[in-house]
C-alpha positions as a LaTeX table, in Angstrom:
\begin{tabular}{lrrr}
\hline
Residue & $x$ (\AA) & $y$ (\AA) & $z$ (\AA) \\
\hline
Unk1 & $-35.04$ & 20.17 & 4.68 \\
Unk2 & $-31.81$ & 21.59 & 6.06 \\
Unk3 & $-30.84$ & 25.21 & 6.56 \\
Unk4 & $-27.17$ & 25.88 & 7.01 \\
Unk5 & $-25.95$ & 28.37 & 9.62 \\
Unk6 & $-24.90$ & 30.84 & 6.92 \\
Unk7 & $-28.47$ & 30.80 & 5.52 \\
Unk8 & $-30.10$ & 32.00 & 8.76 \\
Unk9 & $-31.48$ & 35.52 & 9.06 \\
Unk10 & $-29.63$ & 37.35 & 11.85 \\
Unk11 & $-31.00$ & 40.48 & 13.52 \\
Unk12 & $-29.39$ & 42.53 & 16.30 \\
Unk13 & $-31.27$ & 45.22 & 18.19 \\
Unk14 & $-33.78$ & 45.92 & 20.94 \\
Unk15 & $-36.97$ & 43.84 & 21.15 \\
Unk16 & $-40.36$ & 45.13 & 22.37 \\
Unk17 & $-38.79$ & 48.22 & 23.93 \\
Unk18 & $-36.42$ & 46.19 & 26.08 \\
Unk19 & $-32.87$ & 47.10 & 27.09 \\
Unk20 & $-29.75$ & 46.39 & 25.06 \\
Unk21 & $-28.90$ & 44.75 & 21.78 \\
Unk22 & $-30.47$ & 41.29 & 21.51 \\
Unk23 & $-29.10$ & 38.91 & 18.88 \\
Unk24 & $-31.74$ & 36.84 & 17.05 \\
Unk25 & $-31.09$ & 33.98 & 14.68 \\
Unk26 & $-34.31$ & 33.14 & 12.84 \\
Unk27 & $-34.08$ & 29.37 & 12.50 \\
Unk28 & $-37.40$ & 28.86 & 10.70 \\
Unk29 & $-39.67$ & 31.72 & 9.66 \\
Unk30 & $-42.57$ & 32.85 & 7.52 \\
Unk31 & $-43.83$ & 30.43 & 4.89 \\
Unk32 & $-41.47$ & 27.73 & 6.15 \\
Unk33 & $-43.84$ & 27.35 & 9.12 \\
Unk34 & $-46.94$ & 26.95 & 6.90 \\
Unk35 & $-48.91$ & 29.51 & 8.97 \\
Unk36 & $-48.78$ & 27.26 & 12.04 \\
Unk37 & $-46.33$ & 29.58 & 13.77 \\
Unk38 & $-44.69$ & 32.96 & 13.19 \\
Unk39 & $-41.07$ & 32.25 & 14.03 \\
Unk40 & $-38.70$ & 29.77 & 15.62 \\
Unk41 & $-35.55$ & 31.57 & 16.78 \\
Unk42 & $-32.46$ & 31.44 & 18.96 \\
Unk43 & $-32.01$ & 34.58 & 21.07 \\
Unk44 & $-28.89$ & 35.73 & 22.89 \\
Unk45 & $-29.50$ & 38.35 & 25.57 \\
Unk46 & $-26.36$ & 40.04 & 26.98 \\
Unk47 & $-25.92$ & 40.70 & 30.69 \\
Unk48 & $-28.38$ & 43.40 & 31.84 \\
Unk49 & $-30.37$ & 43.35 & 28.58 \\
Unk50 & $-34.03$ & 42.35 & 28.20 \\
Unk51 & $-36.89$ & 41.59 & 25.87 \\
Unk52 & $-39.44$ & 44.24 & 26.88 \\
Unk53 & $-42.91$ & 43.77 & 28.29 \\
Unk54 & $-45.37$ & 42.56 & 25.65 \\
Unk55 & $-48.50$ & 40.47 & 25.27 \\
Unk56 & $-49.66$ & 37.72 & 22.91 \\
Unk57 & $-53.39$ & 37.65 & 22.17 \\
Unk58 & $-53.71$ & 35.92 & 18.78 \\
Unk59 & $-50.72$ & 33.62 & 19.35 \\
Unk60 & $-48.56$ & 32.37 & 22.20 \\
Unk61 & $-44.85$ & 32.27 & 22.89 \\
Unk62 & $-42.64$ & 29.54 & 24.31 \\
Unk63 & $-39.04$ & 29.94 & 25.51 \\
Unk64 & $-36.64$ & 27.05 & 26.20 \\
Unk65 & $-33.65$ & 28.29 & 28.19 \\
Unk66 & $-30.36$ & 26.85 & 26.89 \\
Unk67 & $-27.89$ & 28.70 & 29.14 \\
Unk68 & $-27.57$ & 31.61 & 31.51 \\
Unk69 & $-29.99$ & 32.99 & 34.09 \\
Unk70 & $-32.93$ & 35.31 & 33.73 \\
Unk71 & $-36.00$ & 36.84 & 35.30 \\
Unk72 & $-39.41$ & 36.53 & 33.68 \\
Unk73 & $-42.79$ & 38.01 & 34.47 \\
Unk74 & $-45.06$ & 34.99 & 35.00 \\
Unk75 & $-48.73$ & 35.75 & 35.70 \\
Unk76 & $-47.81$ & 38.98 & 37.48 \\
Unk77 & $-44.92$ & 37.49 & 39.48 \\
Unk78 & $-41.20$ & 37.88 & 38.70 \\
Unk79 & $-39.56$ & 34.44 & 38.66 \\
Unk80 & $-35.94$ & 33.30 & 38.14 \\
Unk81 & $-35.26$ & 30.88 & 35.27 \\
Unk82 & $-32.21$ & 29.00 & 34.06 \\
Unk83 & $-30.96$ & 26.27 & 31.71 \\
Unk84 & $-33.59$ & 23.60 & 31.04 \\
Unk85 & $-36.57$ & 25.72 & 32.10 \\
Unk86 & $-39.53$ & 26.28 & 29.77 \\
Unk87 & $-41.51$ & 29.54 & 29.82 \\
Unk88 & $-44.77$ & 30.02 & 27.93 \\
Unk89 & $-47.12$ & 32.97 & 27.69 \\
Unk90 & $-50.74$ & 32.75 & 26.56 \\
Unk91 & $-53.00$ & 35.81 & 26.95 \\
Unk92 & $-50.69$ & 37.42 & 29.49 \\
Unk93 & $-48.02$ & 40.12 & 29.54 \\
Unk94 & $-44.47$ & 38.90 & 29.90 \\
Unk95 & $-40.81$ & 39.89 & 29.56 \\
Unk96 & $-37.45$ & 38.24 & 30.05 \\
Unk97 & $-34.31$ & 39.88 & 31.41 \\
Unk98 & $-30.77$ & 38.58 & 31.77 \\
Unk99 & $-30.07$ & 38.62 & 35.52 \\
Unk100 & $-26.88$ & 36.55 & 35.40 \\
Unk101 & $-23.22$ & 37.19 & 34.67 \\
Unk102 & $-23.12$ & 35.56 & 31.21 \\
Unk103 & $-25.28$ & 35.64 & 28.08 \\
Unk104 & $-28.83$ & 34.32 & 28.46 \\
Unk105 & $-29.47$ & 32.05 & 25.46 \\
Unk106 & $-32.84$ & 30.52 & 24.63 \\
Unk107 & $-34.99$ & 29.15 & 21.84 \\
Unk108 & $-38.26$ & 30.97 & 21.18 \\
Unk109 & $-41.26$ & 29.98 & 19.11 \\
Unk110 & $-44.38$ & 32.05 & 18.50 \\
Unk111 & $-47.27$ & 29.69 & 17.70 \\
Unk112 & $-50.51$ & 30.81 & 16.02 \\
Unk113 & $-53.75$ & 29.98 & 17.80 \\
\hline
\end{tabular}
């Protein structure tokens, strides 16, 4: 199956109480994932913006950083991430913030346990 760019759901706004207007393109969502995951999305986080602190308890989240630089909370420690890095959160609080001088762009998937 193929979804064309103009068929994607696009949402702009804050996420999880974070700062700024985050752009989300929902690449695959809902029934398309056959209850194996909640969403597969591309996020663009402007300079200084963030996805707020949140926790996954009945699912887990994976980020694959495409471009830009960010800071993430990883098991209680703030760590720098950049292009090519993978971040995943299972039963822990986490956030991601753009700490660079260009957009932070990453793929995100929320997988059901």
